[in-house]
PyMOL Python script that loads the backbone (N, CA, C, O; Angstrom):
from pymol import cmd

cmd.read_pdbstr("""\
ATOM      1  N   UNK A   1     -59.047 -68.193 -33.254  1.00  0.00           N
ATOM      2  CA  UNK A   1     -60.587 -68.774 -33.238  1.00  0.00           C
ATOM      3  C   UNK A   1     -61.300 -67.937 -32.828  1.00  0.00           C
ATOM      4  O   UNK A   1     -62.022 -67.359 -33.641  1.00  0.00           O
ATOM      5  N   UNK A   2     -61.357 -67.532 -31.257  1.00  0.00           N
ATOM      6  CA  UNK A   2     -62.739 -67.399 -31.161  1.00  0.00           C
ATOM      7  C   UNK A   2     -63.386 -65.516 -31.786  1.00  0.00           C
ATOM      8  O   UNK A   2     -64.437 -64.878 -31.849  1.00  0.00           O
ATOM      9  N   UNK A   3     -62.099 -65.372 -32.073  1.00  0.00           N
ATOM     10  CA  UNK A   3     -62.710 -62.918 -32.637  1.00  0.00           C
ATOM     11  C   UNK A   3     -62.849 -63.852 -34.218  1.00  0.00           C
ATOM     12  O   UNK A   3     -63.698 -63.219 -34.845  1.00  0.00           O
ATOM     13  N   UNK A   4     -62.384 -65.058 -35.097  1.00  0.00           N
ATOM     14  CA  UNK A   4     -63.265 -64.615 -36.122  1.00  0.00           C
ATOM     15  C   UNK A   4     -64.138 -65.055 -35.962  1.00  0.00           C
ATOM     16  O   UNK A   4     -64.719 -64.817 -37.021  1.00  0.00           O
ATOM     17  N   UNK A   5     -65.670 -66.320 -34.594  1.00  0.00           N
ATOM     18  CA  UNK A   5     -65.890 -66.442 -34.477  1.00  0.00           C
ATOM     19  C   UNK A   5     -66.947 -65.347 -34.705  1.00  0.00           C
ATOM     20  O   UNK A   5     -67.737 -65.608 -35.613  1.00  0.00           O
ATOM     21  N   UNK A   6     -67.047 -64.695 -34.352  1.00  0.00           N
ATOM     22  CA  UNK A   6     -67.232 -63.559 -32.991  1.00  0.00           C
ATOM     23  C   UNK A   6     -67.451 -62.715 -34.350  1.00  0.00           C
ATOM     24  O   UNK A   6     -68.567 -62.197 -34.398  1.00  0.00           O
ATOM     25  N   UNK A   7     -66.476 -62.425 -35.657  1.00  0.00           N
ATOM     26  CA  UNK A   7     -67.002 -61.504 -36.645  1.00  0.00           C
ATOM     27  C   UNK A   7     -67.389 -62.040 -37.691  1.00  0.00           C
ATOM     28  O   UNK A   7     -67.759 -61.457 -38.710  1.00  0.00           O
ATOM     29  N   UNK A   8     -67.341 -62.947 -37.544  1.00  0.00           N
ATOM     30  CA  UNK A   8     -68.771 -64.231 -37.887  1.00  0.00           C
ATOM     31  C   UNK A   8     -70.115 -63.377 -37.935  1.00  0.00           C
ATOM     32  O   UNK A   8     -70.612 -62.548 -38.698  1.00  0.00           O
ATOM     33  N   UNK A   9     -70.390 -63.883 -36.955  1.00  0.00           N
ATOM     34  CA  UNK A   9     -71.282 -63.254 -35.710  1.00  0.00           C
ATOM     35  C   UNK A   9     -72.268 -62.530 -35.849  1.00  0.00           C
ATOM     36  O   UNK A   9     -73.496 -62.588 -35.799  1.00  0.00           O
ATOM     37  N   UNK A  10     -71.081 -61.503 -36.124  1.00  0.00           N
ATOM     38  CA  UNK A  10     -71.558 -60.022 -36.099  1.00  0.00           C
ATOM     39  C   UNK A  10     -71.296 -59.313 -37.428  1.00  0.00           C
ATOM     40  O   UNK A  10     -71.267 -58.106 -37.671  1.00  0.00           O
ATOM     41  N   UNK A  11     -71.149 -60.162 -38.070  1.00  0.00           N
ATOM     42  CA  UNK A  11     -71.555 -59.968 -39.118  1.00  0.00           C
ATOM     43  C   UNK A  11     -72.863 -60.813 -40.465  1.00  0.00           C
ATOM     44  O   UNK A  11     -72.896 -60.819 -41.695  1.00  0.00           O
ATOM     45  N   UNK A  12     -73.599 -61.310 -39.568  1.00  0.00           N
ATOM     46  CA  UNK A  12     -74.904 -62.527 -39.325  1.00  0.00           C
ATOM     47  C   UNK A  12     -75.691 -61.183 -39.010  1.00  0.00           C
ATOM     48  O   UNK A  12     -76.508 -60.505 -39.633  1.00  0.00           O
ATOM     49  N   UNK A  13     -74.971 -61.081 -37.536  1.00  0.00           N
ATOM     50  CA  UNK A  13     -76.243 -60.122 -36.909  1.00  0.00           C
ATOM     51  C   UNK A  13     -76.986 -58.878 -38.291  1.00  0.00           C
ATOM     52  O   UNK A  13     -78.116 -58.542 -38.645  1.00  0.00           O
ATOM     53  N   UNK A  14     -75.393 -58.507 -38.744  1.00  0.00           N
ATOM     54  CA  UNK A  14     -75.914 -57.691 -39.452  1.00  0.00           C
ATOM     55  C   UNK A  14     -76.249 -57.671 -41.014  1.00  0.00           C
ATOM     56  O   UNK A  14     -76.111 -56.548 -41.499  1.00  0.00           O
ATOM     57  N   UNK A  15     -76.624 -58.576 -41.833  1.00  0.00           N
ATOM     58  CA  UNK A  15     -77.097 -59.127 -42.772  1.00  0.00           C
ATOM     59  C   UNK A  15     -78.695 -59.465 -42.480  1.00  0.00           C
ATOM     60  O   UNK A  15     -79.355 -59.950 -43.399  1.00  0.00           O
ATOM     61  N   UNK A  16     -79.487 -59.130 -40.823  1.00  0.00           N
ATOM     62  CA  UNK A  16     -80.591 -59.808 -40.427  1.00  0.00           C
ATOM     63  C   UNK A  16     -80.675 -61.344 -40.492  1.00  0.00           C
ATOM     64  O   UNK A  16     -81.686 -61.941 -40.861  1.00  0.00           O
ATOM     65  N   UNK A  17     -79.130 -62.138 -39.967  1.00  0.00           N
ATOM     66  CA  UNK A  17     -79.412 -63.429 -39.617  1.00  0.00           C
ATOM     67  C   UNK A  17     -79.378 -64.352 -38.062  1.00  0.00           C
ATOM     68  O   UNK A  17     -78.986 -65.379 -37.509  1.00  0.00           O
ATOM     69  N   UNK A  18     -80.141 -63.044 -37.901  1.00  0.00           N
ATOM     70  CA  UNK A  18     -80.095 -63.383 -36.463  1.00  0.00           C
ATOM     71  C   UNK A  18     -79.978 -64.890 -35.570  1.00  0.00           C
ATOM     72  O   UNK A  18     -79.394 -64.946 -34.488  1.00  0.00           O
ATOM     73  N   UNK A  19     -80.528 -65.885 -36.115  1.00  0.00           N
ATOM     74  CA  UNK A  19     -80.150 -67.232 -35.626  1.00  0.00           C
ATOM     75  C   UNK A  19     -78.983 -67.658 -35.985  1.00  0.00           C
ATOM     76  O   UNK A  19     -78.222 -68.165 -35.161  1.00  0.00           O
ATOM     77  N   UNK A  20     -78.718 -67.538 -37.061  1.00  0.00           N
ATOM     78  CA  UNK A  20     -77.621 -67.463 -37.931  1.00  0.00           C
ATOM     79  C   UNK A  20     -75.654 -66.978 -36.041  1.00  0.00           C
ATOM     80  O   UNK A  20     -74.717 -67.542 -35.476  1.00  0.00           O
ATOM     81  N   UNK A  21     -76.405 -65.602 -36.109  1.00  0.00           N
ATOM     82  CA  UNK A  21     -75.226 -65.499 -35.268  1.00  0.00           C
ATOM     83  C   UNK A  21     -75.302 -65.690 -34.068  1.00  0.00           C
ATOM     84  O   UNK A  21     -74.239 -65.611 -33.453  1.00  0.00           O
ATOM     85  N   UNK A  22     -76.715 -66.049 -33.192  1.00  0.00           N
ATOM     86  CA  UNK A  22     -77.147 -66.252 -32.222  1.00  0.00           C
ATOM     87  C   UNK A  22     -76.622 -68.453 -31.629  1.00  0.00           C
ATOM     88  O   UNK A  22     -76.299 -68.786 -30.489  1.00  0.00           O
ATOM     89  N   UNK A  23     -76.704 -69.127 -32.488  1.00  0.00           N
ATOM     90  CA  UNK A  23     -75.950 -70.573 -33.176  1.00  0.00           C
ATOM     91  C   UNK A  23     -74.328 -69.505 -32.759  1.00  0.00           C
ATOM     92  O   UNK A  23     -73.632 -69.291 -31.766  1.00  0.00           O
ATOM     93  N   UNK A  24     -74.346 -69.280 -33.549  1.00  0.00           N
ATOM     94  CA  UNK A  24     -72.935 -68.926 -33.859  1.00  0.00           C
ATOM     95  C   UNK A  24     -72.071 -68.438 -33.012  1.00  0.00           C
ATOM     96  O   UNK A  24     -70.894 -68.266 -33.330  1.00  0.00           O
ATOM     97  N   UNK A  25     -72.804 -68.003 -31.190  1.00  0.00           N
ATOM     98  CA  UNK A  25     -72.487 -66.969 -30.128  1.00  0.00           C
ATOM     99  C   UNK A  25     -72.330 -68.353 -29.308  1.00  0.00           C
ATOM    100  O   UNK A  25     -71.226 -68.662 -28.860  1.00  0.00           O
ATOM    101  N   UNK A  26     -73.924 -69.516 -29.046  1.00  0.00           N
ATOM    102  CA  UNK A  26     -73.233 -70.613 -28.522  1.00  0.00           C
ATOM    103  C   UNK A  26     -72.640 -71.074 -28.348  1.00  0.00           C
ATOM    104  O   UNK A  26     -72.187 -71.500 -27.285  1.00  0.00           O
ATOM    105  N   UNK A  27     -72.268 -71.239 -29.809  1.00  0.00           N
ATOM    106  CA  UNK A  27     -70.227 -72.116 -30.543  1.00  0.00           C
ATOM    107  C   UNK A  27     -69.539 -71.979 -29.592  1.00  0.00           C
ATOM    108  O   UNK A  27     -69.207 -72.847 -28.786  1.00  0.00           O
ATOM    109  N   UNK A  28     -69.195 -70.581 -29.608  1.00  0.00           N
ATOM    110  CA  UNK A  28     -68.497 -69.859 -29.367  1.00  0.00           C
ATOM    111  C   UNK A  28     -68.074 -70.084 -27.461  1.00  0.00           C
ATOM    112  O   UNK A  28     -67.131 -69.906 -26.689  1.00  0.00           O
ATOM    113  N   UNK A  29     -69.507 -70.583 -27.459  1.00  0.00           N
ATOM    114  CA  UNK A  29     -68.770 -70.584 -25.975  1.00  0.00           C
ATOM    115  C   UNK A  29     -68.964 -71.609 -25.448  1.00  0.00           C
ATOM    116  O   UNK A  29     -68.817 -71.747 -24.234  1.00  0.00           O
ATOM    117  N   UNK A  30     -69.371 -72.645 -26.307  1.00  0.00           N
ATOM    118  CA  UNK A  30     -68.802 -73.438 -26.083  1.00  0.00           C
ATOM    119  C   UNK A  30     -67.132 -73.918 -25.790  1.00  0.00           C
ATOM    120  O   UNK A  30     -66.641 -74.663 -24.943  1.00  0.00           O
ATOM    121  N   UNK A  31     -66.405 -72.937 -27.159  1.00  0.00           N
ATOM    122  CA  UNK A  31     -65.253 -73.769 -27.265  1.00  0.00           C
ATOM    123  C   UNK A  31     -65.259 -73.384 -26.113  1.00  0.00           C
ATOM    124  O   UNK A  31     -65.647 -74.105 -25.193  1.00  0.00           O
ATOM    125  N   UNK A  32     -64.523 -71.308 -25.833  1.00  0.00           N
ATOM    126  CA  UNK A  32     -64.664 -71.320 -24.425  1.00  0.00           C
ATOM    127  C   UNK A  32     -63.907 -72.240 -23.581  1.00  0.00           C
ATOM    128  O   UNK A  32     -62.725 -72.470 -23.325  1.00  0.00           O
ATOM    129  N   UNK A  33     -65.782 -72.943 -23.047  1.00  0.00           N
ATOM    130  CA  UNK A  33     -65.573 -73.469 -22.202  1.00  0.00           C
ATOM    131  C   UNK A  33     -64.484 -74.850 -22.305  1.00  0.00           C
ATOM    132  O   UNK A  33     -63.551 -75.107 -21.543  1.00  0.00           O
ATOM    133  N   UNK A  34     -64.932 -75.601 -23.474  1.00  0.00           N
ATOM    134  CA  UNK A  34     -63.854 -76.059 -23.766  1.00  0.00           C
ATOM    135  C   UNK A  34     -61.925 -75.966 -23.395  1.00  0.00           C
ATOM    136  O   UNK A  34     -61.112 -76.797 -22.989  1.00  0.00           O
ATOM    137  N   UNK A  35     -61.828 -74.422 -23.819  1.00  0.00           N
ATOM    138  CA  UNK A  35     -60.352 -74.481 -24.321  1.00  0.00           C
ATOM    139  C   UNK A  35     -59.801 -73.837 -22.872  1.00  0.00           C
ATOM    140  O   UNK A  35     -59.030 -72.877 -22.898  1.00  0.00           O
ATOM    141  N   UNK A  36     -60.168 -74.325 -21.827  1.00  0.00           N
ATOM    142  CA  UNK A  36     -59.785 -73.524 -20.273  1.00  0.00           C
ATOM    143  C   UNK A  36     -58.927 -75.234 -19.460  1.00  0.00           C
ATOM    144  O   UNK A  36     -59.222 -76.426 -19.372  1.00  0.00           O
ATOM    145  N   UNK A  37     -57.639 -74.199 -18.984  1.00  0.00           N
ATOM    146  CA  UNK A  37     -57.295 -74.949 -18.157  1.00  0.00           C
ATOM    147  C   UNK A  37     -57.891 -75.904 -17.258  1.00  0.00           C
ATOM    148  O   UNK A  37     -57.000 -76.484 -16.636  1.00  0.00           O
ATOM    149  N   UNK A  38     -58.514 -76.115 -17.087  1.00  0.00           N
ATOM    150  CA  UNK A  38     -58.443 -77.160 -16.028  1.00  0.00           C
ATOM    151  C   UNK A  38     -59.341 -78.362 -16.272  1.00  0.00           C
ATOM    152  O   UNK A  38     -60.465 -78.338 -16.773  1.00  0.00           O
ATOM    153  N   UNK A  39     -58.771 -79.249 -15.907  1.00  0.00           N
ATOM    154  CA  UNK A  39     -59.462 -80.742 -16.791  1.00  0.00           C
ATOM    155  C   UNK A  39     -60.999 -80.894 -16.206  1.00  0.00           C
ATOM    156  O   UNK A  39     -61.776 -81.718 -16.689  1.00  0.00           O
ATOM    157  N   UNK A  40     -61.344 -80.052 -15.159  1.00  0.00           N
ATOM    158  CA  UNK A  40     -62.381 -81.109 -13.658  1.00  0.00           C
ATOM    159  C   UNK A  40     -62.970 -79.676 -13.492  1.00  0.00           C
ATOM    160  O   UNK A  40     -62.540 -78.556 -13.215  1.00  0.00           O
ATOM    161  N   UNK A  41     -64.725 -80.527 -13.937  1.00  0.00           N
ATOM    162  CA  UNK A  41     -65.469 -79.038 -14.504  1.00  0.00           C
ATOM    163  C   UNK A  41     -67.077 -80.051 -13.555  1.00  0.00           C
ATOM    164  O   UNK A  41     -67.419 -81.222 -13.395  1.00  0.00           O
ATOM    165  N   UNK A  42     -67.566 -78.731 -13.197  1.00  0.00           N
ATOM    166  CA  UNK A  42     -68.242 -78.926 -12.128  1.00  0.00           C
ATOM    167  C   UNK A  42     -69.635 -79.697 -12.794  1.00  0.00           C
ATOM    168  O   UNK A  42     -69.820 -79.545 -14.001  1.00  0.00           O
ATOM    169  N   UNK A  43     -70.431 -80.372 -12.147  1.00  0.00           N
ATOM    170  CA  UNK A  43     -72.109 -80.863 -12.291  1.00  0.00           C
ATOM    171  C   UNK A  43     -72.542 -79.310 -12.795  1.00  0.00           C
ATOM    172  O   UNK A  43     -72.753 -79.357 -14.007  1.00  0.00           O
ATOM    173  N   UNK A  44     -72.718 -78.108 -12.321  1.00  0.00           N
ATOM    174  CA  UNK A  44     -73.107 -77.196 -12.905  1.00  0.00           C
ATOM    175  C   UNK A  44     -72.418 -76.629 -14.421  1.00  0.00           C
ATOM    176  O   UNK A  44     -73.019 -76.071 -15.339  1.00  0.00           O
ATOM    177  N   UNK A  45     -71.352 -76.886 -14.356  1.00  0.00           N
ATOM    178  CA  UNK A  45     -71.019 -76.440 -15.384  1.00  0.00           C
ATOM    179  C   UNK A  45     -70.645 -77.154 -16.681  1.00  0.00           C
ATOM    180  O   UNK A  45     -70.256 -76.739 -17.773  1.00  0.00           O
ATOM    181  N   UNK A  46     -70.944 -78.611 -16.092  1.00  0.00           N
ATOM    182  CA  UNK A  46     -71.318 -79.625 -17.291  1.00  0.00           C
ATOM    183  C   UNK A  46     -72.657 -79.275 -17.826  1.00  0.00           C
ATOM    184  O   UNK A  46     -72.698 -78.916 -19.003  1.00  0.00           O
ATOM    185  N   UNK A  47     -73.553 -79.315 -17.270  1.00  0.00           N
ATOM    186  CA  UNK A  47     -74.973 -79.272 -17.013  1.00  0.00           C
ATOM    187  C   UNK A  47     -75.303 -76.931 -18.018  1.00  0.00           C
ATOM    188  O   UNK A  47     -76.147 -77.223 -18.865  1.00  0.00           O
ATOM    189  N   UNK A  48     -75.237 -76.492 -18.066  1.00  0.00           N
ATOM    190  CA  UNK A  48     -74.411 -75.149 -18.600  1.00  0.00           C
ATOM    191  C   UNK A  48     -74.508 -75.563 -19.911  1.00  0.00           C
ATOM    192  O   UNK A  48     -75.632 -75.362 -20.372  1.00  0.00           O
ATOM    193  N   UNK A  49     -73.850 -75.990 -20.553  1.00  0.00           N
ATOM    194  CA  UNK A  49     -72.893 -76.610 -21.788  1.00  0.00           C
ATOM    195  C   UNK A  49     -73.563 -77.293 -22.021  1.00  0.00           C
ATOM    196  O   UNK A  49     -73.903 -77.289 -23.204  1.00  0.00           O
ATOM    197  N   UNK A  50     -74.143 -78.221 -21.202  1.00  0.00           N
ATOM    198  CA  UNK A  50     -75.165 -78.798 -22.295  1.00  0.00           C
ATOM    199  C   UNK A  50     -76.790 -78.076 -22.525  1.00  0.00           C
ATOM    200  O   UNK A  50     -77.705 -78.494 -23.235  1.00  0.00           O
ATOM    201  N   UNK A  51     -76.758 -77.255 -21.935  1.00  0.00           N
ATOM    202  CA  UNK A  51     -78.309 -76.550 -22.075  1.00  0.00           C
ATOM    203  C   UNK A  51     -77.177 -75.304 -23.514  1.00  0.00           C
ATOM    204  O   UNK A  51     -77.619 -75.205 -24.659  1.00  0.00           O
ATOM    205  N   UNK A  52     -76.302 -74.814 -23.245  1.00  0.00           N
ATOM    206  CA  UNK A  52     -75.889 -74.093 -24.607  1.00  0.00           C
ATOM    207  C   UNK A  52     -75.526 -75.276 -25.998  1.00  0.00           C
ATOM    208  O   UNK A  52     -74.926 -74.972 -27.029  1.00  0.00           O
ATOM    209  N   UNK A  53     -75.988 -76.414 -25.708  1.00  0.00           N
ATOM    210  CA  UNK A  53     -75.629 -77.439 -27.372  1.00  0.00           C
ATOM    211  C   UNK A  53     -76.870 -78.019 -27.743  1.00  0.00           C
ATOM    212  O   UNK A  53     -77.104 -78.560 -28.823  1.00  0.00           O
ATOM    213  N   UNK A  54     -78.048 -77.808 -26.315  1.00  0.00           N
ATOM    214  CA  UNK A  54     -79.673 -77.561 -26.820  1.00  0.00           C
ATOM    215  C   UNK A  54     -79.665 -76.460 -27.811  1.00  0.00           C
ATOM    216  O   UNK A  54     -80.168 -76.400 -28.933  1.00  0.00           O
ATOM    217  N   UNK A  55     -78.935 -75.557 -27.092  1.00  0.00           N
ATOM    218  CA  UNK A  55     -79.833 -74.097 -27.517  1.00  0.00           C
ATOM    219  C   UNK A  55     -79.218 -74.098 -29.670  1.00  0.00           C
ATOM    220  O   UNK A  55     -79.745 -73.532 -30.628  1.00  0.00           O
ATOM    221  N   UNK A  56     -78.456 -74.645 -29.624  1.00  0.00           N
ATOM    222  CA  UNK A  56     -78.268 -74.945 -30.954  1.00  0.00           C
ATOM    223  C   UNK A  56     -79.561 -75.407 -31.898  1.00  0.00           C
ATOM    224  O   UNK A  56     -80.146 -75.000 -32.902  1.00  0.00           O
ATOM    225  N   UNK A  57     -79.674 -76.896 -30.620  1.00  0.00           N
ATOM    226  CA  UNK A  57     -80.979 -77.727 -31.697  1.00  0.00           C
ATOM    227  C   UNK A  57     -82.100 -76.732 -31.185  1.00  0.00           C
ATOM    228  O   UNK A  57     -82.969 -76.528 -32.032  1.00  0.00           O
ATOM    229  N   UNK A  58     -82.207 -76.313 -30.425  1.00  0.00           N
ATOM    230  CA  UNK A  58     -84.016 -75.415 -30.081  1.00  0.00           C
ATOM    231  C   UNK A  58     -83.812 -74.764 -31.518  1.00  0.00           C
ATOM    232  O   UNK A  58     -84.757 -74.933 -32.289  1.00  0.00           O
ATOM    233  N   UNK A  59     -82.628 -73.983 -32.034  1.00  0.00           N
ATOM    234  CA  UNK A  59     -82.641 -73.312 -33.114  1.00  0.00           C
ATOM    235  C   UNK A  59     -83.249 -73.689 -34.656  1.00  0.00           C
ATOM    236  O   UNK A  59     -84.098 -73.253 -35.434  1.00  0.00           O
ATOM    237  N   UNK A  60     -82.110 -74.945 -34.573  1.00  0.00           N
ATOM    238  CA  UNK A  60     -82.248 -75.347 -35.964  1.00  0.00           C
ATOM    239  C   UNK A  60     -83.244 -76.656 -36.177  1.00  0.00           C
ATOM    240  O   UNK A  60     -83.449 -77.265 -37.227  1.00  0.00           O
ATOM    241  N   UNK A  61     -83.713 -76.864 -35.071  1.00  0.00           N
ATOM    242  CA  UNK A  61     -85.137 -77.061 -34.999  1.00  0.00           C
ATOM    243  C   UNK A  61     -86.275 -76.514 -34.805  1.00  0.00           C
ATOM    244  O   UNK A  61     -87.237 -77.031 -34.237  1.00  0.00           O
ATOM    245  N   UNK A  62     -86.182 -75.071 -35.436  1.00  0.00           N
ATOM    246  CA  UNK A  62     -87.407 -73.903 -34.767  1.00  0.00           C
ATOM    247  C   UNK A  62     -88.725 -74.344 -34.446  1.00  0.00           C
ATOM    248  O   UNK A  62     -89.724 -74.790 -35.012  1.00  0.00           O
ATOM    249  N   UNK A  63     -88.044 -73.829 -32.521  1.00  0.00           N
ATOM    250  CA  UNK A  63     -89.517 -74.424 -31.762  1.00  0.00           C
ATOM    251  C   UNK A  63     -89.810 -75.865 -31.581  1.00  0.00           C
ATOM    252  O   UNK A  63     -89.948 -76.155 -30.393  1.00  0.00           O
ATOM    253  N   UNK A  64     -89.961 -76.954 -32.489  1.00  0.00           N
ATOM    254  CA  UNK A  64     -90.327 -78.243 -32.768  1.00  0.00           C
ATOM    255  C   UNK A  64     -89.301 -79.076 -31.351  1.00  0.00           C
ATOM    256  O   UNK A  64     -89.847 -80.161 -31.155  1.00  0.00           O
ATOM    257  N   UNK A  65     -88.242 -78.936 -30.510  1.00  0.00           N
ATOM    258  CA  UNK A  65     -87.885 -79.769 -29.488  1.00  0.00           C
ATOM    259  C   UNK A  65     -88.038 -78.457 -28.158  1.00  0.00           C
ATOM    260  O   UNK A  65     -87.977 -77.315 -28.616  1.00  0.00           O
ATOM    261  N   UNK A  66     -88.172 -78.529 -27.038  1.00  0.00           N
ATOM    262  CA  UNK A  66     -88.095 -78.281 -25.573  1.00  0.00           C
ATOM    263  C   UNK A  66     -87.506 -79.150 -25.003  1.00  0.00           C
ATOM    264  O   UNK A  66     -87.879 -80.308 -25.187  1.00  0.00           O
ATOM    265  N   UNK A  67     -85.973 -78.773 -23.792  1.00  0.00           N
ATOM    266  CA  UNK A  67     -86.324 -79.425 -22.978  1.00  0.00           C
ATOM    267  C   UNK A  67     -86.079 -78.510 -21.947  1.00  0.00           C
ATOM    268  O   UNK A  67     -85.955 -77.286 -21.903  1.00  0.00           O
ATOM    269  N   UNK A  68     -86.036 -79.518 -21.041  1.00  0.00           N
ATOM    270  CA  UNK A  68     -85.788 -78.440 -19.073  1.00  0.00           C
ATOM    271  C   UNK A  68     -85.050 -79.963 -18.727  1.00  0.00           C
ATOM    272  O   UNK A  68     -85.219 -81.103 -19.159  1.00  0.00           O
ATOM    273  N   UNK A  69     -84.005 -79.247 -17.560  1.00  0.00           N
ATOM    274  CA  UNK A  69     -83.130 -79.118 -17.000  1.00  0.00           C
ATOM    275  C   UNK A  69     -83.376 -79.122 -15.921  1.00  0.00           C
ATOM    276  O   UNK A  69     -83.576 -77.972 -15.529  1.00  0.00           O
ATOM    277  N   UNK A  70     -83.547 -80.336 -14.663  1.00  0.00           N
ATOM    278  CA  UNK A  70     -83.308 -80.377 -13.651  1.00  0.00           C
ATOM    279  C   UNK A  70     -82.056 -81.039 -12.747  1.00  0.00           C
ATOM    280  O   UNK A  70     -81.352 -82.029 -12.943  1.00  0.00           O
ATOM    281  N   UNK A  71     -82.090 -80.189 -11.824  1.00  0.00           N
ATOM    282  CA  UNK A  71     -80.085 -80.266 -11.135  1.00  0.00           C
ATOM    283  C   UNK A  71     -80.560 -80.135  -9.193  1.00  0.00           C
ATOM    284  O   UNK A  71     -81.231 -79.296  -8.593  1.00  0.00           O
ATOM    285  N   UNK A  72     -79.966 -81.162  -8.803  1.00  0.00           N
ATOM    286  CA  UNK A  72     -80.477 -80.819  -7.129  1.00  0.00           C
ATOM    287  C   UNK A  72     -79.167 -80.100  -7.266  1.00  0.00           C
ATOM    288  O   UNK A  72     -78.155 -80.247  -7.952  1.00  0.00           O
ATOM    289  N   UNK A  73     -79.694 -79.036  -6.095  1.00  0.00           N
ATOM    290  CA  UNK A  73     -78.915 -78.336  -6.060  1.00  0.00           C
ATOM    291  C   UNK A  73     -77.305 -78.391  -5.002  1.00  0.00           C
ATOM    292  O   UNK A  73     -76.518 -77.548  -4.571  1.00  0.00           O
ATOM    293  N   UNK A  74     -77.431 -79.784  -4.946  1.00  0.00           N
ATOM    294  CA  UNK A  74     -76.522 -80.245  -3.774  1.00  0.00           C
ATOM    295  C   UNK A  74     -75.770 -80.775  -4.169  1.00  0.00           C
ATOM    296  O   UNK A  74     -75.094 -81.428  -3.374  1.00  0.00           O
ATOM    297  N   UNK A  75     -75.400 -80.828  -5.702  1.00  0.00           N
ATOM    298  CA  UNK A  75     -74.615 -81.472  -6.469  1.00  0.00           C
ATOM    299  C   UNK A  75     -73.872 -80.875  -7.273  1.00  0.00           C
ATOM    300  O   UNK A  75     -72.935 -81.405  -7.871  1.00  0.00           O
ATOM    301  N   UNK A  76     -74.301 -79.432  -7.389  1.00  0.00           N
ATOM    302  CA  UNK A  76     -74.139 -78.650  -8.252  1.00  0.00           C
ATOM    303  C   UNK A  76     -72.649 -77.956  -8.619  1.00  0.00           C
ATOM    304  O   UNK A  76     -72.321 -77.524  -9.725  1.00  0.00           O
ATOM    305  N   UNK A  77     -71.562 -77.970  -6.980  1.00  0.00           N
ATOM    306  CA  UNK A  77     -70.390 -77.845  -7.183  1.00  0.00           C
ATOM    307  C   UNK A  77     -69.552 -79.148  -7.151  1.00  0.00           C
ATOM    308  O   UNK A  77     -68.338 -79.107  -7.351  1.00  0.00           O
TER     309      UNK A  77
END
""", "prot")
cmd.dss("prot")
cmd.show_as("cartoon", "prot")
cmd.util.cbc("prot")
cmd.orient("prot")
């Protein structure tokens, strides 16, 4: 499935749909994270996934969405 998404992403870039390509890339990063074998994730990993998810919405809303994520370094792991 991830190879299929990569093929679609490259096609989007080829035809000049760079935003679509970036959205597909973000989605594939999320999928990769979901299929890993460990069911325990760190706060840092969860924040990273939230950031990728928010990237999709930033692209969708064309600059009308701004986010900032702050995390205490002591709780990352």
